[in-house]
N, CA, C and O of each residue as an XYZ file, in Angstrom:
788
protein
N       0.828     -1.190      0.000
C       0.000      0.000      0.000
C       0.873      1.254      0.000
O       0.539      2.230     -0.671
N       1.971      1.246      0.731
C       2.824      2.440      0.784
C       3.408      2.748     -0.599
O       3.603      3.912     -0.951
N       3.684      1.698     -1.377
C       4.204      1.924     -2.728
C       3.142      2.584     -3.614
O       3.461      3.457     -4.421
N       1.894      2.171     -3.464
C       0.800      2.788     -4.227
C       0.624      4.255     -3.855
O       0.385      5.100     -4.718
N       0.745      4.547     -2.559
C       0.624      5.936     -2.109
C       1.756      6.776     -2.694
O       1.539      7.911     -3.116
N       2.968      6.211     -2.717
C       4.104      6.933     -3.312
C       3.855      7.231     -4.788
O       4.125      8.338     -5.254
N       3.338      6.241     -5.527
C       3.038      6.447     -6.950
C       1.944      7.493     -7.134
O       1.980      8.277     -8.082
N       0.979      7.502     -6.230
C      -0.096      8.479     -6.305
C       0.463      9.896     -6.130
O       0.084     10.804     -6.868
N       1.361     10.088     -5.157
C       1.954     11.405     -4.953
C       2.844     11.805     -6.126
O       2.912     12.983     -6.478
N       3.524     10.834     -6.732
C       4.322     11.126     -7.930
C       3.416     11.604     -9.064
O       3.765     12.527     -9.801
N       2.256     10.971     -9.195
C       1.289     11.399    -10.211
C       0.776     12.801     -9.953
O       0.642     13.600    -10.880
N       0.483     13.106     -8.680
C       0.043     14.458     -8.331
C       1.117     15.481     -8.674
O       0.817     16.562     -9.181
N       2.378     15.134     -8.393
C       3.474     16.058     -8.680
C       3.592     16.327    -10.173
O       3.886     17.450    -10.584
N       3.361     15.294    -10.989
C       3.481     15.489    -12.434
C       2.344     16.343    -12.990
O       2.510     16.995    -14.021
N       1.193     16.347    -12.320
C       0.055     17.156    -12.774
C       0.079     18.581    -12.236
O      -0.660     19.438    -12.720
N       0.913     18.837    -11.249
C       0.936     20.143    -10.600
C       1.241     21.304    -11.554
O       0.552     22.322    -11.479
N       2.241     21.208    -12.453
C       2.478     22.344    -13.362
C       1.273     22.660    -14.250
O       0.927     23.828    -14.432
N       0.637     21.631    -14.798
C      -0.528     21.869    -15.661
C      -1.668     22.486    -14.865
O      -2.347     23.393    -15.349
N      -1.880     22.003    -13.658
C      -2.940     22.542    -12.806
C      -2.652     23.997    -12.435
O      -3.560     24.827    -12.405
N      -1.389     24.298    -12.155
C      -0.995     25.671    -11.830
C      -1.265     26.605    -13.005
O      -1.793     27.702    -12.825
N      -0.898     26.162    -14.214
C      -1.134     26.979    -15.409
C      -2.625     27.238    -15.593
O      -3.029     28.364    -15.884
N      -3.443     26.202    -15.426
C      -4.888     26.372    -15.588
C      -5.468     27.328    -14.548
O      -6.307     28.168    -14.873
N      -5.023     27.202    -13.300
C      -5.524     28.092    -12.243
C      -5.121     29.538    -12.525
O      -5.927     30.453    -12.357
N      -3.872     29.746    -12.955
C      -3.432     31.103    -13.289
C      -4.194     31.653    -14.492
O      -4.537     32.835    -14.523
N      -4.459     30.798    -15.483
C      -5.230     31.234    -16.656
C      -6.646     31.620    -16.251
O      -7.179     32.620    -16.733
N      -7.260     30.836    -15.368
C      -8.603     31.175    -14.887
C      -8.587     32.494    -14.122
O      -9.497     33.310    -14.259
N      -7.540     32.696    -13.313
C      -7.422     33.952    -12.579
C      -7.267     35.140    -13.514
O      -7.913     36.173    -13.331
N      -6.398     34.989    -14.531
C      -6.207     36.055    -15.510
C      -7.495     36.315    -16.282
O      -7.838     37.461    -16.572
N      -8.204     35.237    -16.610
C      -9.476     35.376    -17.315
C     -10.475     36.166    -16.466
O     -11.207     37.008    -16.988
N     -10.504     35.895    -15.162
C     -11.389     36.647    -14.271
C     -11.048     38.124    -14.235
O     -11.937     38.976    -14.237
N      -9.752     38.426    -14.202
C      -9.320     39.827    -14.210
C      -9.724     40.500    -15.521
O     -10.220     41.626    -15.522
N      -9.506     39.796    -16.645
C      -9.858     40.367    -17.946
C     -11.361     40.586    -18.079
O     -11.799     41.557    -18.697
N     -12.153     39.679    -17.498
C     -13.609     39.866    -17.517
C     -14.005     41.077    -16.675
O     -14.865     41.860    -17.079
N     -13.375     41.235    -15.499
C     -13.678     42.386    -14.644
C     -13.293     43.705    -15.317
O     -13.960     44.724    -15.135
N     -12.214     43.671    -16.092
C     -11.786     44.866    -16.815
C     -12.616     45.115    -18.070
O     -12.486     46.160    -18.708
N     -13.475     44.147    -18.425
C     -14.317     44.237    -19.634
C     -13.458     44.409    -20.884
O     -13.772     45.218    -21.758
N     -12.353     43.627    -20.962
C     -11.426     43.757    -22.079
C     -12.092     43.418    -23.408
O     -11.897     44.125    -24.397
N     -12.882     42.336    -23.439
C     -13.544     41.948    -24.680
C     -14.480     43.025    -25.195
O     -14.507     43.312    -26.391
N     -15.251     43.625    -24.287
C     -16.175     44.689    -24.682
C     -15.412     45.924    -25.157
O     -15.835     46.606    -26.090
N     -14.275     46.203    -24.502
C     -13.461     47.352    -24.890
C     -12.885     47.160    -26.293
O     -12.925     48.075    -27.115
N     -12.345     45.958    -26.565
C     -11.793     45.678    -27.899
C     -12.900     45.752    -28.947
O     -12.703     46.308    -30.028
N     -14.072     45.187    -28.623
C     -15.202     45.272    -29.545
C     -15.605     46.708    -29.826
O     -15.899     47.060    -30.969
N     -15.621     47.545    -28.788
C     -15.963     48.962    -28.939
C     -14.960     49.660    -29.856
O     -15.344     50.432    -30.734
N     -13.675     49.384    -29.646
C     -12.635     49.995    -30.486
C     -12.788     49.544    -31.933
O     -12.678     50.351    -32.855
N     -13.046     48.237    -32.131
C     -13.180     47.725    -33.494
C     -14.403     48.314    -34.192
O     -14.341     48.648    -35.375
N     -15.500     48.442    -33.474
C     -16.706     49.024    -34.075
C     -16.491     50.483    -34.460
O     -16.922     50.916    -35.529
N     -15.827     51.238    -33.592
C     -15.629     52.668    -33.848
C     -14.519     52.952    -34.849
O     -14.458     54.052    -35.398
N     -13.645     51.991    -35.096
C     -12.583     52.208    -36.082
C     -12.918     51.543    -37.412
O     -12.067     51.454    -38.297
N     -14.155     51.078    -37.552
C     -14.650     50.474    -38.796
C     -13.836     49.270    -39.259
O     -13.655     49.069    -40.460
N     -13.348     48.476    -38.323
C     -12.670     47.224    -38.664
C     -13.734     46.239    -39.133
O     -14.734     46.045    -38.441
N     -13.542     45.614    -40.293
C     -14.567     44.684    -40.783
C     -14.652     43.423    -39.924
O     -13.643     42.916    -39.433
N     -15.861     42.939    -39.758
C     -16.104     41.760    -38.926
C     -15.406     40.519    -39.477
O     -14.964     39.664    -38.710
N     -15.305     40.417    -40.802
C     -14.752     39.207    -41.414
C     -13.262     39.018    -41.165
O     -12.729     37.943    -41.441
N     -12.578     40.034    -40.649
C     -11.142     39.912    -40.392
C     -10.856     39.261    -39.038
O      -9.717     38.881    -38.768
N     -11.868     39.129    -38.191
C     -11.664     38.594    -36.840
C     -11.118     37.161    -36.840
O     -10.209     36.887    -36.057
N     -11.615     36.224    -37.670
C     -11.045     34.867    -37.620
C      -9.544     34.822    -37.901
O      -8.810     34.091    -37.237
N      -9.090     35.595    -38.875
C      -7.661     35.597    -39.200
C      -6.837     36.189    -38.061
O      -5.800     35.641    -37.689
N      -7.298     37.304    -37.512
C      -6.534     37.925    -36.425
C      -6.524     37.050    -35.173
O      -5.515     36.991    -34.470
N      -7.635     36.369    -34.888
C      -7.644     35.500    -33.707
C      -6.757     34.282    -33.910
O      -6.138     33.807    -32.958
N      -6.683     33.768    -35.136
C      -5.793     32.635    -35.413
C      -4.338     33.029    -35.177
O      -3.594     32.323    -34.496
N      -3.948     34.152    -35.742
C      -2.562     34.612    -35.593
C      -2.264     34.949    -34.133
O      -1.218     34.564    -33.610
N      -3.172     35.663    -33.475
C      -2.964     36.047    -32.079
C      -2.870     34.827    -31.166
O      -1.983     34.760    -30.316
N      -3.768     33.870    -31.331
C      -3.724     32.696    -30.454
C      -2.489     31.848    -30.734
O      -1.960     31.216    -29.819
N      -2.018     31.820    -31.981
C      -0.770     31.107    -32.282
C       0.408     31.746    -31.558
O       1.247     31.050    -30.986
N       0.465     33.063    -31.587
C       1.566     33.784    -30.934
C       1.513     33.603    -29.418
O       2.538     33.353    -28.782
N       0.321     33.729    -28.843
C       0.187     33.583    -27.385
C       0.561     32.170    -26.951
O       1.287     31.996    -25.972
N       0.074     31.157    -27.669
C       0.381     29.771    -27.304
C       1.861     29.467    -27.500
O       2.450     28.742    -26.699
N       2.470     30.009    -28.549
C       3.903     29.812    -28.761
C       4.695     30.444    -27.620
O       5.676     29.872    -27.146
N       4.268     31.617    -27.187
C       4.981     32.336    -26.128
C       4.813     31.690    -24.763
O       5.749     31.669    -23.964
N       3.621     31.160    -24.491
C       3.365     30.566    -23.177
C       3.649     29.079    -23.136
O       3.913     28.530    -22.067
N       3.599     28.415    -24.288
C       3.791     26.966    -24.319
C       2.575     26.198    -23.851
O       2.679     25.010    -23.546
N       1.424     26.847    -23.786
C       0.221     26.183    -23.294
C      -0.975     26.538    -24.169
O      -1.368     27.701    -24.266
N      -1.544     25.521    -24.801
C      -2.727     25.769    -25.626
C      -3.963     25.970    -24.757
O      -4.825     26.781    -25.093
N      -4.063     25.241    -23.641
C      -5.250     25.352    -22.793
C      -5.378     26.736    -22.166
O      -6.472     27.298    -22.126
N      -4.269     27.289    -21.677
C      -4.366     28.624    -21.080
C      -4.680     29.665    -22.150
O      -5.400     30.628    -21.889
N      -4.141     29.474    -23.355
C      -4.456     30.385    -24.455
C      -5.944     30.349    -24.774
O      -6.577     31.389    -24.956
N      -6.494     29.141    -24.839
C      -7.932     29.006    -25.103
C      -8.750     29.634    -23.980
O      -9.731     30.335    -24.229
N      -8.338     29.375    -22.746
C      -9.068     29.910    -21.598
C      -9.058     31.421    -21.543
O     -10.020     32.034    -21.080
N      -7.981     32.028    -22.012
C      -7.880     33.485    -21.996
C      -8.605     34.104    -23.190
O      -9.350     35.071    -23.031
N      -8.389     33.550    -24.386
C      -8.870     34.220    -25.593
C     -10.320     33.925    -25.971
O     -10.979     34.783    -26.559
N     -10.833     32.745    -25.652
C     -12.205     32.426    -26.081
C     -13.228     33.410    -25.507
O     -14.063     33.903    -26.266
N     -13.206     33.723    -24.203
C     -14.186     34.713    -23.715
C     -14.025     36.087    -24.363
O     -15.012     36.778    -24.616
N     -12.782     36.478    -24.631
C     -12.544     37.775    -25.267
C     -13.098     37.779    -26.686
O     -13.779     38.723    -27.088
N     -12.806     36.722    -27.446
C     -13.252     36.654    -28.840
C     -14.776     36.592    -28.928
O     -15.375     37.233    -29.792
N     -15.398     35.828    -28.045
C     -16.868     35.759    -28.050
C     -17.467     37.139    -27.781
O     -18.416     37.550    -28.448
N     -16.909     37.847    -26.804
C     -17.421     39.180    -26.473
C     -17.217     40.154    -27.627
O     -18.107     40.944    -27.944
N     -16.036     40.097    -28.260
C     -15.766     40.978    -29.401
C     -16.739     40.680    -30.539
O     -17.297     41.599    -31.139
N     -16.943     39.396    -30.837
C     -17.864     39.021    -31.924
C     -19.290     39.463    -31.621
O     -19.991     39.956    -32.504
N     -19.716     39.288    -30.383
C     -21.086     39.662    -30.033
C     -21.298     41.170    -30.037
O     -22.433     41.638    -30.130
N     -20.206     41.937    -29.937
C     -20.359     43.389    -30.036
C     -20.742     43.805    -31.457
O     -21.249     44.907    -31.664
N     -20.503     42.928    -32.434
C     -20.907     43.182    -33.818
C     -22.319     42.671    -34.111
O     -22.819     42.842    -35.223
N     -22.964     42.047    -33.122
C     -24.235     41.354    -33.357
C     -25.316     42.259    -33.940
O     -26.110     41.813    -34.768
N     -25.357     43.493    -33.529
C     -26.410     44.399    -34.003
C     -26.054     45.081    -35.321
O     -26.871     45.825    -35.864
N     -24.859     44.843    -35.843
C     -24.464     45.466    -37.110
C     -24.855     44.563    -38.270
O     -25.168     43.387    -38.086
N     -24.830     45.132    -39.462
C     -25.176     44.344    -40.647
C     -24.043     43.416    -41.074
O     -24.262     42.513    -41.882
N     -22.830     43.621    -40.545
C     -21.689     42.765    -40.891
C     -21.732     41.401    -40.215
O     -21.069     40.469    -40.668
N     -22.504     41.271    -39.135
C     -22.465     40.048    -38.327
C     -22.978     38.848    -39.117
O     -24.022     38.908    -39.768
N     -22.209     37.746    -39.043
C     -22.615     36.461    -39.619
C     -22.231     35.381    -38.627
O     -21.143     35.418    -38.051
N     -23.121     34.419    -38.426
C     -22.811     33.346    -37.487
C     -21.649     32.489    -37.975
O     -20.888     31.974    -37.156
N     -21.492     32.323    -39.288
C     -20.382     31.507    -39.789
C     -19.039     32.136    -39.427
O     -18.082     31.418    -39.136
N     -18.955     33.462    -39.441
C     -17.720     34.149    -39.045
C     -17.524     34.040    -37.537
O     -16.398     33.892    -37.063
N     -18.613     34.112    -36.791
C     -18.559     33.945    -35.335
C     -17.984     32.574    -34.982
O     -17.081     32.470    -34.152
N     -18.511     31.524    -35.618
C     -18.012     30.168    -35.356
C     -16.568     30.012    -35.833
O     -15.761     29.355    -35.175
N     -16.248     30.617    -36.978
C     -14.875     30.549    -37.487
C     -13.903     31.253    -36.548
O     -12.748     30.842    -36.430
N     -14.355     32.303    -35.885
C     -13.486     33.021    -34.943
C     -13.148     32.151    -33.738
O     -12.001     32.115    -33.293
N     -14.150     31.452    -33.215
C     -13.903     30.557    -32.077
C     -13.007     29.397    -32.506
O     -12.083     29.023    -31.783
N     -13.279     28.829    -33.683
C     -12.445     27.737    -34.191
C     -11.013     28.204    -34.431
O     -10.069     27.434    -34.251
N     -10.850     29.457    -34.834
C      -9.509     29.998    -35.063
C      -8.709     30.096    -33.776
O      -7.496     29.886    -33.778
N      -9.376     30.410    -32.687
C      -8.686     30.430    -31.394
C      -8.186     29.033    -31.058
O      -7.034     28.860    -30.660
N      -9.049     28.038    -31.216
C      -8.675     26.663    -30.872
C      -7.531     26.164    -31.744
O      -6.547     25.628    -31.233
N      -7.653     26.335    -33.062
C      -6.620     25.811    -33.954
C      -5.323     26.598    -33.838
O      -4.242     26.011    -33.906
N      -5.406     27.907    -33.665
C      -4.196     28.700    -33.480
C      -3.469     28.350    -32.196
O      -2.239     28.324    -32.160
N      -4.229     28.080    -31.141
C      -3.615     27.695    -29.864
C      -2.887     26.364    -29.983
O      -1.791     26.201    -29.445
N      -3.488     25.421    -30.678
C      -2.838     24.115    -30.858
C      -1.594     24.260    -31.729
O      -0.566     23.645    -31.444
N      -1.675     25.066    -32.787
C      -0.521     25.289    -33.657
C       0.630     25.925    -32.882
O       1.763     25.449    -32.953
N       0.347     26.994    -32.146
C       1.391     27.670    -31.381
C       1.999     26.788    -30.312
O       3.209     26.823    -30.089
N       1.169     25.997    -29.650
C       1.656     25.068    -28.629
C       2.561     24.013    -29.245
O       3.584     23.653    -28.663
N       2.193     23.522    -30.412
C       2.984     22.473    -31.063
C       4.339     23.004    -31.525
O       5.319     22.259    -31.530
N       4.412     24.280    -31.914
C       5.673     24.894    -32.356
C       6.559     25.326    -31.194
O       7.770     25.474    -31.363
N       5.976     25.527    -30.028
C       6.681     26.152    -28.915
C       7.754     25.239    -28.315
O       7.472     24.086    -27.989
N       8.969     25.743    -28.169
C      10.018     24.938    -27.536
C       9.829     24.788    -26.028
O      10.459     23.926    -25.415
N       8.973     25.611    -25.421
C       8.754     25.501    -23.976
C       7.474     24.751    -23.636
O       7.101     24.659    -22.466
N       6.804     24.218    -24.644
C       5.582     23.451    -24.401
C       5.915     22.137    -23.706
O       6.914     21.493    -24.025
N       5.071     21.743    -22.754
C       5.320     20.496    -22.033
C       5.273     19.292    -22.964
O       6.046     18.349    -22.790
N       4.381     19.308    -23.949
C       4.301     18.166    -24.869
C       5.531     18.080    -25.759
O       5.976     16.981    -26.089
N       6.087     19.219    -26.150
C       7.299     19.216    -26.968
C       8.482     18.698    -26.163
O       9.275     17.898    -26.661
N       8.599     19.147    -24.934
C       9.691     18.689    -24.066
C       9.573     17.187    -23.813
O      10.561     16.460    -23.907
N       8.366     16.727    -23.492
C       8.169     15.295    -23.236
C       8.436     14.455    -24.474
O       9.005     13.369    -24.370
N       8.036     14.938    -25.644
C       8.271     14.186    -26.880
C       9.757     14.040    -27.162
O      10.222     12.956    -27.514
N      10.505     15.127    -27.008
C      11.941     15.040    -27.274
C      12.643     14.168    -26.239
O      13.589     13.455    -26.572
N      12.187     14.217    -24.984
C      12.780     13.360    -23.956
C      12.445     11.894    -24.205
O      13.308     11.028    -24.068
N      11.197     11.612    -24.571
C      10.769     10.224    -24.765
C      11.462      9.579    -25.955
O      11.723      8.376    -25.942
N      11.762     10.365    -26.980
C      12.411      9.802    -28.169
C      13.930      9.859    -28.086
O      14.615      9.292    -28.937
N      14.464     10.534    -27.075
C      15.912     10.644    -26.935
C      16.513     11.585    -27.964
O      17.705     11.503    -28.261
N      15.705     12.470    -28.504
C      16.135     13.411    -29.539
C      16.581     14.717    -28.881
O      16.052     15.111    -27.842
N      17.552     15.378    -29.494
C      17.939     16.706    -29.041
C      16.715     17.614    -29.122
O      15.994     17.609    -30.120
N      16.487     18.391    -28.069
C      15.248     19.175    -27.974
C      15.107     20.172    -29.127
O      14.042     20.264    -29.736
N      16.161     20.908    -29.425
C      16.091     21.914    -30.491
C      15.917     21.246    -31.850
O      15.198     21.765    -32.703
N      16.566     20.104    -32.062
C      16.365     19.375    -33.322
C      14.915     18.931    -33.466
O      14.346     18.979    -34.557
N      14.322     18.498    -32.356
C      12.915     18.083    -32.397
C      12.010     19.271    -32.729
O      11.090     19.145    -33.538
N      12.267     20.415    -32.109
C      11.466     21.617    -32.384
C      11.598     22.007    -33.852
O      10.602     22.312    -34.508
N      12.827     21.998    -34.369
C      13.045     22.357    -35.773
C      12.351     21.391    -36.727
O      11.833     21.803    -37.765
N      12.343     20.108    -36.374
C      11.676     19.135    -37.251
C      10.164     19.348    -37.266
O       9.516     19.103    -38.284
N       9.605     19.797    -36.162
C       8.159     20.025    -36.095
C       7.743     21.338    -36.759
O       6.610     21.467    -37.223
N       8.654     22.311    -36.808
C       8.306     23.608    -37.390
C       7.907     23.496    -38.856
O       7.007     24.201    -39.311
N       8.572     22.613    -39.598
C       8.237     22.461    -41.018
C       6.785     22.038    -41.191
O       6.066     22.586    -42.027
N       6.358     21.060    -40.398
C       4.969     20.605    -40.491
C       4.003     21.698    -40.041
O       2.976     21.938    -40.675
N       4.347     22.347    -38.949
C       3.448     23.358    -38.375
C       3.273     24.554    -39.292
O       2.156     25.036    -39.484
N       4.368     25.032    -39.858
C       4.272     26.224    -40.688
C       3.509     25.955    -41.980
O       2.788     26.824    -42.469
N       3.665     24.756    -42.532
C       2.894     24.400    -43.730
C       1.406     24.344    -43.400
O       0.585     24.930    -44.106
N       1.062     23.638    -42.327
C      -0.361     23.537    -41.974
C      -0.916     24.891    -41.535
O      -2.078     25.195    -41.807
N      -0.109     25.703    -40.863
C      -0.550     27.040    -40.485
C      -0.791     27.928    -41.697
O      -1.756     28.691    -41.731
N       0.085     27.829    -42.692
C      -0.105     28.589    -43.929
C      -1.370     28.183    -44.663
O      -2.103     29.032    -45.170
N      -1.624     26.876    -44.717
C      -2.853     26.383    -45.348
C      -4.070     26.878    -44.570
O      -5.070     27.276    -45.167
N      -3.987     26.853    -43.241
C      -5.108     27.318    -42.414
C      -5.398     28.797    -42.659
O      -6.561     29.186    -42.769
N      -4.362     29.621    -42.745
C      -4.556     31.050    -43.019
C      -5.233     31.240    -44.378
O      -6.152     32.049    -44.513
N      -4.776     30.495    -45.378
C      -5.371     30.575    -46.717
C      -6.850     30.189    -46.683
O      -7.682     30.859    -47.295
N      -7.175     29.112    -45.971
C      -8.564     28.655    -45.900
C      -9.442     29.622    -45.107
O     -10.608     29.826    -45.445
N      -8.883     30.216    -44.055
C      -9.634     31.223    -43.295
C      -9.975     32.407    -44.200
O     -11.093     32.921    -44.170
N      -9.001     32.831    -45.003
C      -9.250     33.943    -45.926
C     -10.332     33.590    -46.944
O     -11.203     34.407    -47.241
N     -10.270     32.365    -47.477
C     -11.279     31.948    -48.456
C     -12.684     32.020    -47.873
O     -13.612     32.504    -48.521
N     -12.832     31.533    -46.642
C     -14.170     31.476    -46.057
C     -14.650     32.833    -45.547
O     -15.765     33.256    -45.852
N     -13.808     33.512    -44.772
C     -14.300     34.725    -44.117
C     -14.255     35.956    -45.012
O     -15.165     36.784    -44.958
N     -13.229     36.095    -45.826
C     -13.112     37.296    -46.660
C     -13.851     37.123    -47.988
O     -14.610     37.999    -48.402
N     -13.622     35.983    -48.651
C     -14.212     35.779    -49.976
C     -15.562     35.065    -49.936
O     -16.169     34.824    -50.980
N     -16.033     34.726    -48.733
C     -17.373     34.151    -48.520
C     -17.609     32.851    -49.289
O     -18.722     32.592    -49.745
N     -16.574     32.042    -49.432
C     -16.723     30.750    -50.105
C     -17.333     29.762    -49.119
O     -16.981     29.753    -47.939
N     -18.244     28.936    -49.606
C     -18.951     27.947    -48.790
C     -17.969     27.071    -48.022
O     -16.948     26.650    -48.565
N     -18.281     26.798    -46.754
C     -17.357     26.061    -45.884
C     -17.092     24.646    -46.387
O     -15.980     24.140    -46.236
N     -18.097     23.995    -46.984
C     -17.894     22.656    -47.543
C     -16.882     22.673    -48.672
O     -16.047     21.776    -48.786
N     -16.962     23.698    -49.504
C     -16.007     23.838    -50.600
C     -14.616     24.175    -50.064
O     -13.608     23.716    -50.601
N     -14.572     24.975    -49.008
C     -13.289     25.324    -48.390
C     -12.615     24.072    -47.824
O     -11.405     23.902    -47.974
N     -13.393     23.188    -47.171
C     -12.833     21.924    -46.677
C     -12.267     21.097    -47.818
O     -11.188     20.519    -47.694
N     -12.989     21.038    -48.927
C     -12.519     20.278    -50.088
C     -11.215     20.858    -50.617
O     -10.281     20.117    -50.920
N     -11.150     22.175    -50.728
C      -9.915     22.829    -51.175
C      -8.771     22.514    -50.213
O      -7.650     22.248    -50.646
N      -9.048     22.542    -48.921
C      -8.019     22.246    -47.924
C      -7.484     20.832    -48.043
O      -6.274     20.617    -47.967
N      -8.373     19.864    -48.229
C      -7.946     18.467    -48.363
C      -7.095     18.291    -49.612
O      -6.051     17.641    -49.566
N      -7.534     18.866    -50.726
C      -6.769     18.761    -51.977
C      -5.423     19.463    -51.835
O      -4.404     18.951    -52.298
N      -5.415     20.619    -51.205
C      -4.174     21.378    -51.034
C      -3.166     20.615    -50.173
O      -1.984     20.551    -50.512
N      -3.621     20.045    -49.074
C      -2.721     19.250    -48.222
C      -2.206     18.036    -48.985
O      -1.024     17.704    -48.894
N      -3.082     17.370    -49.735
C      -2.672     16.201    -50.523
C      -1.602     16.594    -51.538
O      -0.614     15.878    -51.705
N      -1.794     17.740    -52.224
C      -0.803     18.198    -53.201
C       0.532     18.533    -52.532
O       1.594     18.206    -53.061
N       0.475     19.178    -51.386
C       1.710     19.520    -50.673
C       2.460     18.257    -50.276
O       3.681     18.188    -50.417
N       1.739     17.259    -49.781
C       2.382     15.996    -49.396
C       2.994     15.319    -50.614
O       4.111     14.807    -50.542
N       2.272     15.311    -51.734
C       2.788     14.678    -52.956
C       4.037     15.392    -53.463
O       5.024     14.749    -53.820
N       3.991     16.721    -53.494
C       5.120     17.482    -54.032
C       6.318     17.404    -53.095
O       7.419     17.066    -53.528
N       6.117     17.712    -51.819
C       7.241     17.683    -50.878
C       7.729     16.262    -50.626
O       8.914     16.047    -50.374
N       6.819     15.292    -50.694
C       7.212     13.896    -50.495
C       8.052     13.346    -51.626
O       8.780     12.371    -51.442
N       7.958     13.965    -52.805
C       8.734     13.479    -53.949
C      10.121     14.107    -54.019
O      10.964     13.654    -54.794
N      10.369     15.145    -53.219
C      11.680     15.803    -53.229
C      12.699     14.967    -52.470
O      12.367     14.280    -51.503
N      13.933     15.036    -52.919
C      15.026     14.325    -52.256
C      15.850     15.355    -51.486
O      16.354     16.323    -52.055
N      15.975     15.123    -50.181
C      16.723     16.040    -49.328
C      18.042     15.404    -48.925
O      18.121     14.189    -48.745
N      19.087     16.227    -48.782
C      20.392     15.761    -48.337
C      20.381     15.707    -46.813
O      20.405     16.746    -46.153
N      20.346     14.507    -46.257
C      20.315     14.352    -44.801
C      21.675     13.993    -44.223
O      21.805     13.815    -43.012
N      22.694     13.883    -45.077
C      24.024     13.507    -44.581
C      24.793     14.703    -44.054
O      25.768     14.535    -43.321
N      24.369     15.916    -44.416
C      25.057     17.117    -43.950
C      26.278     17.451    -44.769
O      27.061     18.313    -44.369
N      26.474     16.795    -45.914
C      27.635     17.068    -46.776
C      27.269     17.983    -47.915
O      28.122     18.317    -48.737
């Protein structure tokens, strides 16, 4: 029984950093809600005539940067989702508001946070992956950047197609699948020098 208790405490210790990050993110989110940051950003955007359709792209880029900087996708989501929802709802009474853009904005936060977390050298999953595989940490980060930047570029292109050019989401998904397939075919056929000579 004492061995089981020891393993239980070891498990608690391994979860402590993630729990700390989540608690701090919730605290920061509470402060941002009290400051009415989302409503303030929405007010600024409405008064400066920023188009509603640009929100998905800006939230994707912003959440990628925040997640890359913090190394945590969950805290990024916890901080940005309430802000983005409030900003989008501030456009609700305008003629620019569309529910498809609203949903795309929330999805952009989620996908941008995952992208930034995956690229981040300080992310817990990146550190654990490099440790588990016995790979040099920076080499592992560099190997993942190629995949992340390609998929991030495709995501930005697809966000623009849907939100700016108003292309149907089903057609945008089809374009995305074909585009990824073409990138894999083209890049997969290239021969790279891996010997370092």
